[in-house]
N, C-alpha and C positions, 0 to 999 in steps of 0.2 A: 449801486453804480457799477458799471463795467470796468474791469481792471485790465482789459486786453492791451490798451495802449501803454499803460504803465509796465505791464509784463514785457511787452516788446522792447521798450526803452531799457528795461533792466537787463534783458538778454543781450541787447546791443552793447551796453556798458560792460557786461561780463566778457563779451568777445574782445573788447578793447583792453580790458585788464589782462586777459590771457595773452593777447598780442604783445603788450608791453612787458609782461614777465618773460615771454619767450625772447623778446628783443634784448632785455637786460642780460639774460643768460648768454645769448649769442654775441653780445657786443663786448665780450671779455677784453679788457684793456682799453676800451673805447671811452672817450670823454662823455659819451652819451649814456653810459650804463647807469649812472646815478640818476640822471634825468628820467630814464625809462622806469626805474624803480619808484621814483616819486610820483610819476604820472599814474602808475598802477595803484599806488597807495591812495592817491586822491580819488581815482575812479572807484576804488573799493568803498570809500566812505560815501560817495554819491550813490552807488548802487545799493548800499545798505539803507539809505534814506528812502529810496524808491521801494525797496522790499518792505520796509516798515509801513509805507503808505498802502501797498497792496494788501498787507495783513490787516490794516485798520479798516479797509473796505470789505474785508471778509474773503479776500482772494488767497490763492496759494502762490507766493512769489517764486520765480525761477531761481535756482541755485547754480545753474550751469548756463553757459552760452549756447548758441545754436551750433549744430554740427556744421562746420565750414560756413557759418553765417557770413553775411556781407562784411561786417567789420573784421571778423577773425580772418576772412580770406585776404583782406587787404594787409593784415598783419602777417599772414603767412608769406605774402609777397615781400613784406619787409624782411622776414627771416631769410628769404632767398637773397635779398639785397645785402644783408649784413654779411653773409658768408662769402660774398664775392665782389663787393663793390665799395666805393669810397663813401665818405661821410655825407657828401651831397646827395648821393643816390639813396642812402638810408633815410635821410631827412625828407626827401621827396616822397618816399613810401609812407613814412609816418604821417606826413601832411595829407596824403590821400585818405588814410584811415580817419584822420581827424575831420576832414571835410565831410566824409560819409556820416560820421557820428553827429556832427553839428546839424547836418541836413535832416537827420531823423528827428532830432529834438525840435527843430523849427517846424517841421511838418506836424508833429504832435501838438505843438503850441497853437498852430493855426487850424487844428482839427476840432470839429464839434464832438468828437468821441472822447475827448479828455474830460473826466469828471470835474466840474467846476471847483469842488472842494479840494481837488488834488493839484490845481493849477499852481499854487504857490510853491509846492514841493518840486514840481517839474521846472518851474522858473529858476529856483535855486540850483537845481541840478544843471540846467542849461547854462547858467552863469559860470559854473565850474568847467563845463565842457567848452564853452566859448573861450574862457581864459586859457585852457590847455591848447586849444586850436590856435589861438593868437600867439602863444609862447612858441609853438612849433613853427608857425608862419614866420615870426620874427627871426628865429634861429635860421631858417632857410634863407631869408633875405640877407642875414649876416654872413652866411657862407658864400652868397653870390657877390657880395661887395668886394 
């Protein structure tokens, strides 16, 4: 079975992990620092599940994100936001990254390229991604209230 879709999702998750770690470091003193760390830890577990599935299928799972990949680029935008903007701007940038990640998983789940035997692993990963997305969305709406 082809592992390309799984490898792409893993790389995208690694981009988000790197972004959250950068955000946690740069949000020093921010109420969001612990949230960013937890999100990075959650994503690390999800990425490891996908890596294990790639290995099970005989592939070589990625250990690094893409160089300035889509998700990481959004998190670099977040880094810029953290160094000069308010909490609402930071959460807006985080939400953009989460939207991108969620969309990548939805595309994969709707694709014929995903190996049937890997679907349950990707669905579990997607559930975690969706929960993270919704947590950030709710936080954003809380700031707007």
